Backbone of each chain as ProteinMPNN parsed JSONL, in Angstrom:
{"seq_chain_A": "MKLIQTDTELSDILLRAFILRRVELISYQIGGVVVLGSTYSAETLRIREFLTRNSYPYAYVDLDQNSDAQELLDRF", "coords_chain_A": {"N_chain_A": [[-6.389, 4.188, 3.703], [-5.517, 6.708, 2.906], [-5.036, 7.792, 5.382], [-2.904, 6.231, 6.3], [-0.963, 7.11, 4.582], [-0.65, 9.749, 5.283], [-0.521, 10.246, 8.094], [2.173, 9.713, 9.918], [2.859, 8.536, 12.42], [0.614, 7.012, 13.153], [0.48, 5.4, 10.945], [2.781, 3.846, 11.21], [2.135, 2.285, 13.45], [-0.157, 0.874, 12.562], [0.837, -0.45, 10.272], [2.826, -2.04, 11.382], [1.27, -3.661, 13.015], [-0.232, -5.044, 11.08], [1.803, -6.426, 9.743], [2.845, -8.072, 11.772], [0.585, -9.561, 12.316], [0.303, -10.983, 9.96], [2.658, -12.517, 10.021], [2.129, -14.094, 12.238], [-0.141, -15.538, 11.332], [1.048, -17.001, 9.283], [2.885, -18.55, 10.721], [1.193, -20.133, 12.249], [-0.122, -21.435, 10.299], [-2.641, -20.593, 9.383], [-5.026, -20.05, 7.114], [-6.829, -21.063, 5.503], [-6.051, -22.612, 3.399], [-5.101, -25.737, 2.18], [-2.466, -27.729, 1.242], [-1.846, -30.656, -0.486], [0.633, -32.89, -1.034], [3.711, -34.209, -2.377], [7.033, -34.605, -1.211], [8.72, -35.341, -3.171], [7.789, -34.309, -5.496], [7.903, -32.09, -8.178], [5.963, -30.256, -8.925], [4.561, -29.9, -6.578], [6.47, -28.538, -5.111], [6.58, -26.215, -6.643], [4.019, -25.086, -6.196], [4.038, -24.729, -3.41], [6.159, -22.968, -3.189], [5.171, -20.794, -4.59], [3.02, -19.982, -2.935], [4.399, -19.454, -0.526], [6.164, -17.422, -1.322], [4.39, -15.469, -1.904], [3.658, -14.779, 0.56], [1.496, -16.189, 1.672], [-0.44, -17.82, 4.051], [-0.493, -21.325, 4.616], [-1.533, -24.758, 5.091], [0.343, -27.738, 5.083], [0.16, -30.985, 3.849], [1.944, -33.829, 3.843], [1.865, -36.365, 1.634], [3.452, -38.551, 1.717], [3.851, -39.076, 4.32], [1.44, -39.211, 5.564], [-0.846, -41.319, 7.036], [-3.402, -41.957, 6.179], [-3.183, -41.712, 3.534], [-1.929, -43.851, 2.561], [-2.903, -45.856, 0.916], [-3.129, -44.619, -1.522], [-0.482, -44.099, -2.035], [0.548, -46.604, -2.402], [0.073, -47.126, -4.98], [1.903, -45.848, -6.456]], "CA_chain_A": [[-5.177, 4.329, 2.894], [-5.122, 8.111, 2.998], [-4.539, 7.975, 6.749], [-1.586, 5.599, 6.367], [0.002, 7.91, 3.827], [-0.468, 11.107, 5.807], [-0.159, 10.263, 9.508], [3.318, 8.81, 10.059], [2.833, 7.788, 13.677], [-0.464, 6.036, 13.062], [0.826, 4.468, 9.88], [3.753, 2.91, 11.766], [1.43, 1.356, 14.344], [-1.02, 0.009, 11.755], [1.656, -1.293, 9.405], [3.481, -3.013, 12.251], [0.231, -4.613, 13.433], [-0.57, -5.888, 9.933], [2.933, -7.314, 9.453], [2.906, -9.083, 12.833], [-0.577, -10.424, 12.15], [0.614, -11.887, 8.844], [3.679, -13.456, 10.491], [1.421, -15.029, 13.132], [-0.969, -16.402, 10.496], [1.915, -17.929, 8.564], [3.488, -19.514, 11.632], [0.171, -21.102, 12.682], [-0.694, -22.005, 9.076], [-4.066, -20.296, 9.307], [-5.289, -19.272, 5.92], [-7.872, -21.734, 4.746], [-5.525, -23.368, 2.266], [-4.376, -26.959, 2.49], [-1.792, -28.298, 0.076], [-1.496, -32.058, -0.323], [1.603, -33.186, -2.073], [4.823, -35.072, -2.033], [8.342, -33.957, -1.208], [9.445, -35.736, -4.374], [7.103, -33.792, -6.677], [8.315, -30.739, -8.572], [4.777, -29.4, -8.955], [4.283, -29.552, -5.176], [7.447, -27.502, -4.759], [6.175, -24.973, -7.317], [2.851, -24.516, -5.513], [4.453, -24.272, -2.072], [7.008, -21.781, -3.371], [4.292, -19.686, -5.0], [2.294, -19.503, -1.75], [5.358, -18.885, 0.423], [6.719, -16.162, -1.819], [3.34, -14.463, -1.833], [3.353, -14.677, 1.988], [0.148, -16.678, 1.954], [-0.36, -18.939, 4.983], [-1.154, -22.566, 4.174], [-1.151, -25.978, 5.797], [0.879, -28.688, 4.118], [0.059, -32.388, 4.229], [2.838, -34.638, 3.017], [1.206, -37.655, 1.405], [4.406, -39.615, 2.021], [3.854, -39.324, 5.759], [0.077, -39.289, 6.069], [-1.235, -42.734, 6.999], [-4.632, -42.089, 5.409], [-2.867, -41.672, 2.114], [-1.107, -45.013, 2.259], [-3.463, -46.592, -0.212], [-2.766, -43.875, -2.73], [0.96, -44.227, -2.269], [0.826, -47.965, -2.861], [-0.082, -47.188, -6.432], [3.013, -45.174, -7.143]], "C_chain_A": [[-4.609, 5.743, 2.99], [-4.452, 8.388, 4.352], [-3.115, 7.428, 6.867], [-0.54, 6.466, 5.673], [0.267, 9.293, 4.44], [-0.018, 11.153, 7.271], [0.948, 9.233, 9.78], [3.223, 7.923, 11.3], [1.806, 6.656, 13.636], [-0.131, 4.965, 12.027], [1.824, 3.416, 10.372], [3.074, 1.852, 12.624], [0.61, 0.358, 13.524], [-0.2, -0.979, 10.928], [2.317, -2.412, 10.205], [2.488, -4.1, 12.678], [-0.106, -5.577, 12.294], [0.537, -6.902, 9.636], [2.995, -8.439, 10.494], [1.753, -10.074, 12.723], [-0.299, -11.459, 11.055], [1.638, -12.946, 9.259], [3.046, -14.534, 11.369], [0.599, -16.041, 12.328], [-0.119, -17.441, 9.781], [2.477, -18.979, 9.508], [2.467, -20.533, 12.145], [-0.557, -21.741, 11.498], [-2.197, -21.783, 8.965], [-4.33, -19.481, 8.049], [-6.34, -19.921, 5.05], [-7.377, -22.504, 3.539], [-4.768, -24.596, 2.764], [-3.749, -27.471, 1.198], [-1.429, -29.74, 0.394], [-0.514, -32.401, -1.423], [2.695, -34.1, -1.567], [6.125, -34.288, -2.112], [9.081, -34.217, -2.511], [8.827, -35.163, -5.647], [7.482, -32.341, -6.951], [7.14, -29.772, -8.543], [4.377, -28.982, -7.545], [5.204, -28.421, -4.736], [7.036, -26.162, -5.369], [5.023, -24.297, -6.572], [3.232, -23.971, -4.141], [5.288, -23.008, -2.178], [6.151, -20.572, -3.73], [3.564, -19.091, -3.79], [3.238, -18.819, -0.757], [5.828, -17.513, -0.034], [5.665, -15.072, -1.892], [2.879, -14.238, -0.398], [1.935, -15.111, 2.314], [0.23, -17.889, 2.877], [-1.095, -20.177, 4.457], [-0.7, -23.728, 5.046], [-0.68, -26.98, 4.754], [0.743, -30.112, 4.654], [0.941, -33.183, 3.277], [2.238, -36.034, 2.865], [2.146, -38.83, 1.686], [4.357, -39.994, 3.496], [2.473, -39.487, 6.357], [-0.454, -40.705, 5.918], [-2.506, -42.95, 6.183], [-4.349, -42.191, 3.907], [-2.081, -42.891, 1.664], [-1.583, -45.761, 1.024], [-3.085, -45.939, -1.542], [-1.305, -44.117, -3.08], [1.332, -45.608, -2.794], [0.777, -48.056, -4.382], [1.04, -46.502, -7.182], [4.044, -46.185, -7.623]], "O_chain_A": [[-3.404, 5.946, 3.133], [-3.457, 9.107, 4.447], [-2.237, 8.066, 7.449], [0.608, 6.551, 6.108], [1.282, 9.925, 4.149], [0.783, 12.011, 7.643], [0.684, 8.033, 9.859], [3.473, 6.719, 11.239], [2.079, 5.52, 14.022], [-0.424, 3.784, 12.214], [1.732, 2.245, 10.004], [3.396, 0.667, 12.535], [0.672, -0.849, 13.758], [-0.493, -2.173, 10.885], [2.364, -3.564, 9.776], [2.814, -5.287, 12.701], [-0.248, -6.78, 12.514], [0.272, -8.063, 9.325], [3.174, -9.607, 10.148], [1.911, -11.264, 12.997], [-0.617, -12.639, 11.197], [1.512, -14.118, 8.902], [3.373, -15.716, 11.265], [0.634, -17.24, 12.601], [-0.498, -18.608, 9.679], [2.545, -20.157, 9.16], [2.828, -21.671, 12.444], [-1.505, -22.504, 11.687], [-2.936, -22.659, 8.515], [-3.891, -18.335, 7.948], [-6.7, -19.401, 3.994], [-8.175, -22.995, 2.741], [-3.914, -24.506, 3.646], [-4.431, -27.626, 0.185], [-0.788, -30.021, 1.407], [-0.804, -32.222, -2.606], [2.61, -34.679, -0.484], [6.294, -33.42, -2.969], [9.947, -33.442, -2.917], [9.273, -35.479, -6.75], [7.394, -31.482, -6.073], [7.298, -28.607, -8.179], [3.913, -27.862, -7.328], [4.777, -27.473, -4.077], [7.122, -25.117, -4.724], [5.046, -23.088, -6.345], [2.801, -22.884, -3.756], [5.152, -22.091, -1.369], [6.378, -19.467, -3.236], [3.493, -17.873, -3.63], [2.93, -17.756, -0.219], [5.886, -16.566, 0.75], [5.995, -13.886, -1.937], [1.856, -13.598, -0.154], [1.255, -14.487, 3.128], [0.885, -18.876, 2.545], [-2.196, -20.069, 3.917], [0.369, -23.69, 5.656], [-1.245, -27.059, 3.663], [1.16, -30.405, 5.775], [0.714, -33.206, 2.068], [2.118, -36.784, 3.834], [1.698, -39.962, 1.869], [4.766, -41.09, 3.88], [2.338, -39.86, 7.523], [-0.508, -41.237, 4.809], [-2.676, -44.0, 5.563], [-5.165, -42.686, 3.13], [-1.621, -42.958, 0.524], [-0.791, -46.23, 0.206], [-2.771, -46.605, -2.529], [-0.941, -44.31, -4.24], [2.303, -45.763, -3.535], [1.369, -48.951, -4.986], [1.111, -46.572, -8.409], [5.049, -45.805, -8.223]]}, "seq_chain_B": "MSTSIKIRTRRNYSIVFDVAVQDVPIMICRGQSVLRNPTNRQIADCLGFNEAIDQTHLRDLVIIGAGPAGLAAAVYGASEGLDVLVVESEAPGGQAGSSSKIENYLGFPTGISGQELAGRAYTQAQKFGAEVMIAKCAKTPHLRPQTVRD", "coords_chain_B": {"N_chain_B": [[-8.464, -44.576, -12.181], [-8.826, -44.062, -8.924], [-8.782, -42.85, -5.522], [-10.154, -42.521, -2.202], [-9.501, -39.854, -0.029], [-9.01, -38.943, 3.289], [-8.762, -36.142, 5.18], [-7.629, -34.721, 8.114], [-7.769, -31.596, 9.372], [-5.963, -28.888, 10.964], [-7.827, -27.417, 12.393], [-9.543, -29.295, 13.094], [-11.573, -30.34, 11.362], [-12.792, -32.657, 8.995], [-12.053, -33.571, 5.649], [-13.276, -35.268, 2.911], [-12.412, -36.644, -0.145], [-12.176, -37.637, -3.63], [-9.221, -38.687, -5.205], [-6.869, -39.047, -7.874], [-3.764, -40.608, -8.788], [-2.396, -39.006, -10.634], [-3.371, -36.533, -10.018], [-2.029, -35.302, -7.971], [0.072, -32.553, -7.042], [-2.486, -31.484, -4.707], [-4.749, -28.874, -4.006], [-6.606, -27.5, -1.444], [-8.942, -25.12, -1.322], [-9.871, -22.713, 0.819], [-11.567, -24.551, 2.061], [-13.577, -25.068, 0.295], [-13.288, -25.358, -2.592], [-11.637, -27.859, -4.556], [-8.566, -27.998, -5.979], [-6.846, -29.522, -8.592], [-3.564, -30.119, -9.134], [-3.024, -27.216, -9.636], [-2.391, -24.316, -11.724], [-0.223, -21.438, -11.249], [-1.709, -19.183, -11.836], [-4.335, -20.101, -11.512], [-4.331, -20.583, -8.777], [-3.945, -17.998, -7.78], [-6.301, -16.8, -8.699], [-8.211, -18.287, -7.316], [-7.651, -17.655, -4.672], [-8.093, -15.031, -4.701], [-6.133, -13.018, -5.166], [-5.92, -10.848, -6.911], [-8.282, -9.603, -6.749], [-9.125, -7.125, -5.682], [-8.229, -5.287, -7.434], [-8.851, -2.886, -9.853], [-9.195, -3.509, -13.111], [-9.878, -2.029, -15.29], [-9.198, 0.487, -14.926], [-7.502, 3.498, -15.755], [-4.051, 4.021, -15.733], [-1.328, 6.019, -14.315], [1.176, 5.013, -14.377], [2.507, 1.98, -15.419], [4.126, -0.851, -14.364], [6.181, -3.446, -15.423], [6.922, -6.424, -14.016], [7.81, -7.373, -10.796], [10.3, -7.297, -9.477], [13.247, -6.355, -7.53], [13.926, -3.877, -8.812], [11.54, -3.155, -10.132], [9.77, -2.95, -7.958], [11.017, -0.922, -6.546], [10.703, 1.188, -8.35], [7.938, 1.328, -8.23], [7.53, 2.11, -5.578], [8.754, 4.691, -5.563], [7.298, 5.978, -7.58], [4.612, 5.798, -6.624], [4.889, 7.094, -4.179], [5.274, 9.629, -4.966], [2.851, 10.347, -5.75], [1.754, 9.195, -8.042], [-0.503, 7.081, -9.899], [-0.111, 3.829, -9.617], [0.473, 0.686, -11.187], [1.632, -2.617, -10.838], [2.721, -5.347, -12.697], [3.089, -8.721, -12.262], [4.502, -11.848, -13.014], [4.972, -14.081, -11.431], [5.764, -14.041, -8.354], [6.175, -11.384, -5.915], [9.405, -9.897, -5.853], [10.867, -11.237, -7.708], [13.686, -12.737, -9.309], [15.483, -12.255, -7.277], [13.995, -12.763, -5.057], [14.145, -15.468, -4.544], [16.598, -15.86, -3.565], [18.831, -16.962, -1.036], [20.45, -15.44, 0.589], [21.248, -12.056, 0.36], [23.949, -10.073, -0.031], [24.969, -7.844, -1.183], [23.225, -5.685, -1.394], [22.271, -2.345, -1.261], [22.384, -0.776, 1.873], [22.034, -2.886, 3.586], [24.152, -4.076, 5.506], [24.748, -6.507, 6.807], [23.562, -8.325, 5.237], [20.566, -9.767, 3.737], [17.689, -11.879, 3.463], [16.354, -12.941, 0.33], [13.591, -13.272, 0.207], [12.762, -11.796, 2.416], [13.612, -9.234, 1.76], [12.098, -8.819, -0.536], [9.542, -8.989, 0.58], [9.536, -6.758, 2.273], [9.85, -4.66, 0.415], [7.568, -5.007, -1.124], [5.491, -4.595, 0.739], [6.074, -1.943, 1.329], [5.638, -0.69, -1.144], [2.903, -1.123, -1.4], [1.987, 0.294, 0.76], [2.258, 2.893, -0.084], [0.288, 2.956, -1.885], [0.534, 1.696, -4.344], [-0.524, -0.798, -6.675], [-0.307, -4.317, -6.947], [-0.329, -6.804, -9.292], [-0.647, -10.262, -9.243], [0.698, -13.245, -10.663], [0.142, -12.65, -13.323], [0.792, -12.219, -16.704], [2.564, -9.968, -18.863], [1.861, -9.026, -22.171], [4.01, -8.607, -25.004], [4.587, -5.272, -25.114], [3.411, -2.941, -27.482], [4.731, -0.088, -28.119], [4.231, 3.206, -29.066], [6.327, 5.858, -29.897], [5.917, 8.794, -28.056], [5.4, 12.203, -28.529], [6.281, 14.857, -26.497], [4.698, 17.797, -25.741], [5.027, 21.306, -25.123]], "CA_chain_B": [[-7.956, -45.116, -10.925], [-8.804, -43.016, -7.901], [-8.999, -43.334, -4.166], [-10.652, -41.467, -1.323], [-8.555, -39.417, 1.004], [-9.643, -38.207, 4.374], [-7.75, -35.292, 5.806], [-8.049, -33.976, 9.298], [-6.964, -30.371, 9.389], [-5.629, -28.354, 12.278], [-9.001, -26.956, 13.134], [-10.311, -30.476, 13.423], [-12.658, -30.806, 10.513], [-12.19, -33.551, 8.023], [-12.512, -33.426, 4.278], [-13.102, -36.515, 2.175], [-12.598, -36.449, -1.577], [-11.501, -38.62, -4.474], [-8.079, -38.219, -5.994], [-6.101, -40.028, -8.617], [-2.33, -40.38, -8.624], [-1.935, -37.892, -11.48], [-3.914, -35.266, -9.504], [-1.138, -34.734, -6.951], [-0.426, -32.046, -5.761], [-3.868, -31.007, -4.628], [-4.882, -27.722, -3.121], [-7.972, -27.265, -0.99], [-9.004, -23.674, -1.227], [-10.884, -22.235, 1.774], [-12.502, -25.62, 2.398], [-14.699, -25.082, -0.644], [-12.976, -25.986, -3.871], [-10.45, -28.696, -4.617], [-7.853, -27.792, -7.243], [-5.894, -30.602, -8.845], [-2.354, -29.575, -9.756], [-3.384, -25.92, -10.223], [-1.336, -23.4, -12.165], [-0.111, -20.275, -10.36], [-2.826, -18.3, -12.165], [-5.542, -20.658, -10.876], [-4.21, -20.365, -7.325], [-4.171, -16.564, -7.536], [-7.728, -16.525, -8.909], [-8.975, -18.942, -6.253], [-7.431, -16.96, -3.403], [-8.484, -13.633, -4.865], [-4.979, -12.126, -5.051], [-6.069, -9.636, -7.717], [-9.699, -9.249, -6.714], [-9.38, -5.722, -5.336], [-7.632, -4.393, -8.427], [-9.734, -2.518, -10.958], [-8.373, -3.669, -14.315], [-10.286, -1.107, -16.349], [-8.726, 1.796, -14.492], [-6.357, 4.028, -16.5], [-2.979, 4.313, -14.767], [-0.25, 6.928, -14.688], [2.409, 4.248, -14.557], [2.386, 0.523, -15.313], [5.467, -1.434, -14.289], [6.141, -4.882, -15.701], [7.908, -7.131, -13.217], [7.915, -6.895, -9.417], [11.599, -7.582, -8.87], [13.702, -5.204, -6.753], [13.854, -2.638, -9.595], [10.126, -2.84, -10.358], [9.17, -2.512, -6.694], [11.606, 0.385, -6.237], [10.013, 2.146, -9.215], [6.575, 1.456, -7.705], [7.604, 2.901, -4.341], [9.024, 6.097, -5.867], [6.164, 6.51, -8.343], [3.434, 5.946, -5.771], [5.122, 8.066, -3.108], [5.168, 10.959, -5.568], [1.452, 10.608, -6.06], [1.266, 8.585, -9.28], [-1.365, 5.911, -9.782], [0.823, 2.822, -10.121], [0.126, -0.733, -11.233], [2.766, -3.488, -11.144], [2.273, -6.649, -13.197], [4.126, -9.712, -11.938], [4.059, -13.16, -13.499], [5.033, -15.107, -10.38], [5.593, -13.499, -7.007], [7.021, -10.222, -5.701], [10.793, -10.21, -5.527], [11.54, -11.743, -8.901], [14.755, -13.718, -9.078], [16.11, -11.976, -5.979], [13.134, -13.328, -4.018], [14.494, -16.856, -4.238], [17.963, -15.884, -3.039], [18.803, -17.225, 0.408], [21.042, -14.289, 1.262], [21.794, -11.033, -0.524], [24.87, -9.283, 0.789], [25.433, -6.634, -1.871], [22.147, -4.732, -1.6], [22.582, -1.138, -0.506], [21.666, -0.511, 3.112], [21.952, -4.073, 4.432], [25.551, -4.5, 5.644], [24.906, -7.908, 7.222], [22.823, -9.176, 4.309], [19.134, -9.974, 3.974], [17.212, -12.948, 2.575], [15.606, -12.412, -0.811], [12.171, -13.267, 0.568], [12.542, -10.696, 3.348], [13.782, -7.992, 0.992], [10.92, -8.71, -1.401], [8.396, -8.723, 1.447], [9.611, -5.363, 2.716], [9.615, -3.768, -0.725], [6.166, -5.206, -1.509], [4.68, -3.882, 1.732], [6.345, -0.518, 1.181], [4.94, -0.234, -2.357], [1.462, -1.121, -1.113], [1.74, 1.359, 1.724], [2.109, 4.144, -0.825], [-0.892, 2.878, -2.739], [0.75, 0.981, -5.606], [-1.217, -2.08, -6.688], [0.518, -5.337, -7.578], [-1.08, -7.951, -9.807], [0.172, -11.464, -9.119], [0.451, -14.328, -11.628], [-0.36, -12.121, -14.589], [1.898, -11.923, -17.615], [2.34, -8.879, -19.802], [2.215, -9.339, -23.553], [4.99, -7.634, -25.482], [3.856, -4.043, -25.383], [3.781, -2.201, -28.684], [4.67, 1.307, -27.698], [4.58, 4.21, -30.067], [6.958, 6.998, -29.231], [5.017, 9.933, -27.9], [6.101, 13.474, -28.42], [5.766, 15.686, -25.412], [4.68, 19.216, -26.143], [5.021, 22.265, -24.008]], "C_chain_B": [[-7.913, -44.005, -9.883], [-9.088, -43.617, -6.537], [-9.5, -42.182, -3.301], [-9.608, -41.116, -0.274], [-9.327, -38.65, 2.061], [-8.551, -37.417, 5.072], [-8.339, -34.602, 7.017], [-7.161, -32.747, 9.398], [-6.756, -29.904, 10.822], [-6.858, -27.964, 13.092], [-10.022, -28.074, 13.311], [-11.568, -30.718, 12.6], [-12.039, -31.689, 9.451], [-12.849, -33.397, 6.661], [-12.274, -34.764, 3.584], [-13.327, -36.234, 0.692], [-11.803, -37.49, -2.363], [-10.327, -37.991, -5.208], [-7.456, -39.381, -6.748], [-4.634, -39.646, -8.495], [-1.862, -39.16, -9.418], [-2.45, -36.537, -11.004], [-2.953, -34.555, -8.552], [-0.201, -33.715, -7.6], [-1.843, -31.469, -5.851], [-3.912, -29.825, -3.671], [-6.342, -27.566, -2.741], [-8.06, -25.792, -0.61], [-10.17, -23.264, -0.33], [-11.941, -23.28, 2.106], [-13.666, -25.752, 1.433], [-14.359, -25.807, -1.939], [-11.682, -26.787, -3.785], [-9.797, -28.507, -5.984], [-6.831, -28.911, -7.41], [-4.737, -30.073, -9.684], [-2.614, -28.216, -10.423], [-2.169, -25.133, -10.717], [-1.306, -22.226, -11.181], [-1.29, -19.328, -10.571], [-4.11, -18.779, -11.476], [-5.515, -20.437, -9.366], [-4.539, -18.91, -6.999], [-5.646, -16.214, -7.687], [-8.558, -17.065, -7.75], [-8.847, -18.182, -4.935], [-7.738, -15.47, -3.502], [-7.35, -12.642, -4.712], [-5.217, -10.793, -5.765], [-7.488, -9.071, -7.678], [-9.954, -7.746, -6.531], [-8.888, -4.749, -6.399], [-8.584, -4.16, -9.598], [-8.917, -2.516, -12.257], [-8.735, -2.69, -15.424], [-9.771, 0.312, -16.096], [-7.506, 2.25, -15.309], [-5.283, 4.503, -15.523], [-2.022, 5.376, -15.283], [0.987, 6.131, -15.081], [2.116, 2.756, -14.403], [3.786, -0.059, -15.374], [5.348, -2.929, -14.545], [7.286, -5.552, -14.95], [8.052, -6.537, -11.826], [9.189, -7.4, -8.756], [12.027, -6.36, -8.072], [13.575, -3.88, -7.516], [12.405, -2.195, -9.805], [9.466, -2.308, -9.099], [9.722, -1.147, -6.275], [10.91, 1.471, -7.059], [8.597, 2.399, -8.703], [6.553, 2.331, -6.458], [7.789, 4.384, -4.669], [7.873, 6.73, -6.634], [4.977, 6.798, -7.444], [3.648, 6.997, -4.691], [5.087, 9.498, -3.648], [3.753, 11.234, -6.075], [0.941, 10.027, -7.367], [0.39, 7.378, -8.959], [-0.619, 4.749, -10.435], [0.228, 1.414, -10.103], [1.386, -1.519, -11.582], [2.203, -4.838, -11.59], [3.398, -7.649, -12.985], [3.639, -11.107, -12.331], [4.115, -14.247, -12.425], [4.731, -14.54, -9.003], [6.515, -12.305, -6.833], [8.447, -10.633, -5.333], [11.589, -10.689, -6.727], [12.603, -12.77, -8.551], [15.403, -13.517, -7.711], [15.322, -12.623, -4.84], [13.489, -14.756, -3.641], [15.92, -16.991, -3.719], [17.942, -16.115, -1.533], [19.447, -16.071, 1.177], [21.647, -13.325, 0.244], [22.676, -10.123, 0.31], [25.313, -7.999, 0.116], [24.297, -5.68, -2.215], [22.358, -3.544, -0.682], [21.722, -0.997, 0.759], [21.543, -1.716, 4.026], [23.35, -4.674, 4.605], [25.722, -5.958, 6.072], [24.104, -8.855, 6.342], [21.366, -9.328, 4.705], [18.68, -11.09, 3.041], [16.359, -12.311, 1.475], [14.132, -12.267, -0.499], [11.849, -12.081, 1.47], [12.626, -9.347, 2.629], [12.543, -7.75, 0.13], [9.687, -8.338, -0.588], [8.356, -7.271, 1.899], [9.263, -4.41, 1.591], [8.143, -3.816, -1.15], [5.233, -4.434, -0.57], [4.821, -2.378, 1.577], [5.607, 0.054, -0.03], [3.438, -0.12, -2.104], [1.078, -0.005, -0.156], [1.51, 2.695, 1.016], [0.967, 4.087, -1.837], [-0.674, 2.227, -4.091], [0.014, -0.358, -5.542], [-0.381, -3.092, -7.467], [-0.355, -6.503, -8.007], [-0.167, -9.163, -9.818], [-0.276, -12.491, -10.164], [-0.224, -13.831, -12.902], [0.833, -11.775, -15.467], [1.529, -10.73, -18.479], [2.674, -9.392, -21.199], [3.22, -8.283, -24.006], [4.279, -6.339, -25.84], [4.346, -3.381, -26.665], [3.625, -0.731, -28.373], [5.054, 2.21, -28.853], [5.248, 5.369, -29.359], [6.018, 8.197, -29.194], [5.836, 11.215, -27.826], [5.45, 14.31, -27.32], [5.827, 17.144, -25.839], [4.611, 20.119, -24.916], [3.597, 22.653, -23.6]], "O_chain_B": [[-7.066, -43.114, -9.95], [-9.571, -44.743, -6.419], [-9.294, -41.013, -3.628], [-8.932, -41.983, 0.281], [-10.182, -37.819, 1.756], [-7.539, -37.973, 5.499], [-9.402, -33.985, 6.953], [-5.939, -32.86, 9.496], [-7.312, -30.469, 11.764], [-6.914, -28.156, 14.307], [-11.188, -27.84, 13.629], [-12.542, -31.262, 13.121], [-10.891, -31.487, 9.055], [-14.045, -33.127, 6.552], [-11.181, -35.323, 3.669], [-14.341, -35.641, 0.324], [-10.891, -38.132, -1.841], [-10.437, -36.897, -5.761], [-7.509, -40.533, -6.317], [-4.299, -38.514, -8.145], [-1.039, -38.378, -8.942], [-2.026, -35.501, -11.517], [-3.054, -33.344, -8.354], [0.302, -34.014, -8.683], [-2.31, -31.039, -6.906], [-3.205, -29.788, -2.665], [-7.214, -27.508, -3.607], [-7.365, -25.301, 0.279], [-11.331, -23.454, -0.695], [-13.085, -22.934, 2.399], [-14.632, -26.462, 1.712], [-15.047, -26.746, -2.337], [-10.761, -26.441, -3.045], [-10.394, -28.814, -7.016], [-6.056, -29.209, -6.501], [-4.93, -29.631, -10.817], [-2.443, -28.078, -11.634], [-1.066, -25.272, -10.19], [-2.229, -22.039, -10.388], [-1.809, -18.744, -9.619], [-4.871, -17.98, -10.93], [-6.541, -20.142, -8.753], [-5.302, -18.62, -6.077], [-6.186, -15.43, -6.907], [-9.477, -16.408, -7.263], [-9.809, -18.075, -4.174], [-7.655, -14.74, -2.514], [-7.553, -11.544, -4.193], [-4.778, -9.742, -5.297], [-7.848, -8.189, -8.458], [-10.862, -7.175, -7.134], [-9.095, -3.54, -6.289], [-9.055, -5.099, -10.241], [-8.071, -1.65, -12.476], [-7.986, -2.537, -16.389], [-9.895, 1.202, -16.938], [-6.582, 1.467, -15.526], [-5.558, 5.28, -14.609], [-1.907, 5.613, -16.486], [1.738, 6.508, -15.981], [1.553, 2.321, -13.398], [4.541, 0.202, -16.311], [4.507, -3.6, -13.948], [8.459, -5.286, -15.209], [8.373, -5.359, -11.675], [9.165, -7.872, -7.619], [11.251, -5.413, -7.944], [13.163, -2.873, -6.941], [12.082, -1.015, -9.673], [8.701, -1.344, -9.147], [8.998, -0.319, -5.722], [10.57, 2.534, -6.54], [8.109, 3.529, -8.732], [5.678, 3.181, -6.295], [7.081, 5.236, -4.132], [7.508, 7.877, -6.379], [4.403, 7.887, -7.481], [2.715, 7.711, -4.321], [4.896, 10.453, -2.895], [3.505, 12.236, -6.746], [-0.182, 10.323, -7.773], [0.519, 6.747, -7.91], [-0.506, 4.689, -11.659], [-0.425, 1.007, -9.142], [2.121, -1.151, -12.498], [1.32, -5.399, -10.941], [4.516, -7.455, -13.462], [2.512, -11.496, -12.022], [3.38, -15.232, -12.506], [3.589, -14.558, -8.545], [7.531, -12.207, -7.521], [8.659, -11.595, -4.595], [12.814, -10.571, -6.769], [12.445, -13.565, -7.624], [15.821, -14.478, -7.064], [15.882, -12.984, -3.804], [13.171, -15.208, -2.541], [16.394, -18.098, -3.463], [17.122, -15.525, -0.828], [19.032, -15.761, 2.294], [22.442, -13.715, -0.611], [22.206, -9.479, 1.248], [25.954, -7.155, 0.742], [24.376, -4.948, -3.202], [22.593, -3.701, 0.516], [20.496, -1.09, 0.707], [21.006, -1.6, 5.128], [23.698, -5.652, 3.942], [26.729, -6.583, 5.738], [23.975, -10.039, 6.65], [20.978, -9.059, 5.842], [19.223, -11.239, 1.946], [15.729, -11.274, 1.679], [13.495, -11.285, -0.879], [10.809, -11.438, 1.322], [11.819, -8.447, 2.864], [12.013, -6.641, 0.069], [8.889, -7.493, -0.995], [7.302, -6.634, 1.911], [8.487, -3.471, 1.773], [7.553, -2.791, -1.491], [4.325, -3.727, -1.006], [3.847, -1.632, 1.675], [5.026, 1.136, 0.04], [2.789, 0.836, -2.529], [-0.008, 0.568, -0.247], [0.694, 3.513, 1.442], [0.714, 5.055, -2.555], [-1.591, 2.198, -4.912], [-0.064, -0.978, -4.481], [0.184, -2.771, -8.513], [-1.038, -7.116, -7.186], [0.949, -9.107, -10.336], [-1.457, -12.592, -10.5], [-1.062, -14.522, -13.482], [1.772, -11.114, -15.022], [0.361, -10.501, -18.79], [3.657, -10.109, -21.384], [3.268, -7.188, -23.446], [3.463, -6.307, -26.762], [5.55, -3.275, -26.901], [2.515, -0.198, -28.368], [6.066, 2.003, -29.524], [4.769, 5.813, -28.315], [5.404, 8.553, -30.2], [6.849, 11.279, -27.128], [4.228, 14.438, -27.246], [6.873, 17.649, -26.245], [4.188, 19.714, -23.833], [3.414, 23.45, -22.679]]}, "name": "protein", "num_of_chains": 2, "seq": "MKLIQTDTELSDILLRAFILRRVELISYQIGGVVVLGSTYSAETLRIREFLTRNSYPYAYVDLDQNSDAQELLDRFMSTSIKIRTRRNYSIVFDVAVQDVPIMICRGQSVLRNPTNRQIADCLGFNEAIDQTHLRDLVIIGAGPAGLAAAVYGASEGLDVLVVESEAPGGQAGSSSKIENYLGFPTGISGQELAGRAYTQAQKFGAEVMIAKCAKTPHLRPQTVRD"}
């Protein structure tokens, strides 16, 4: 932390690397979090928005489109 | 009334667990715990958003709200060497963070998305050493006026 605050050149390289790494993780949805929900659910939107706005990478499974979840959907 | 769901994830491992209709949405956290319709606070706790922050530490400056103004205050405070903590109830960026395009923010003549602006300000604040607590609410602070002596 001290290094980032004192050495401008090094701080630019490190910061850039961290930002690009985060962008990569988000685009490949690598983060160890899976959200299962429905496009029609407000709570799903809230959770996805919370993760997105905190720049946390997650994978999303839409239960409306997942064939394994068909049985569950039949009960709606 | 519940049913088993089998999910194959990108990295090709499958998870089987029971869910009921009222459980949706479900969040699987690091392949270990299954949260059923978690609150933002539960998500933050599960993912360890605030884990690195020492809550017993006495600060020079505590800012409530990580909107553009709060993050700006954090950047200036931390860059001047103050020990800064920002408390945010949802996510960095505040209301501006959900804006699709902000065209009247100083320094961005072609506009910037709220999420991008918030992300930049958040990173900048952290770069200077400010700490941001996510999904934590502040209670109404009872502040007594302090007299400053020479």
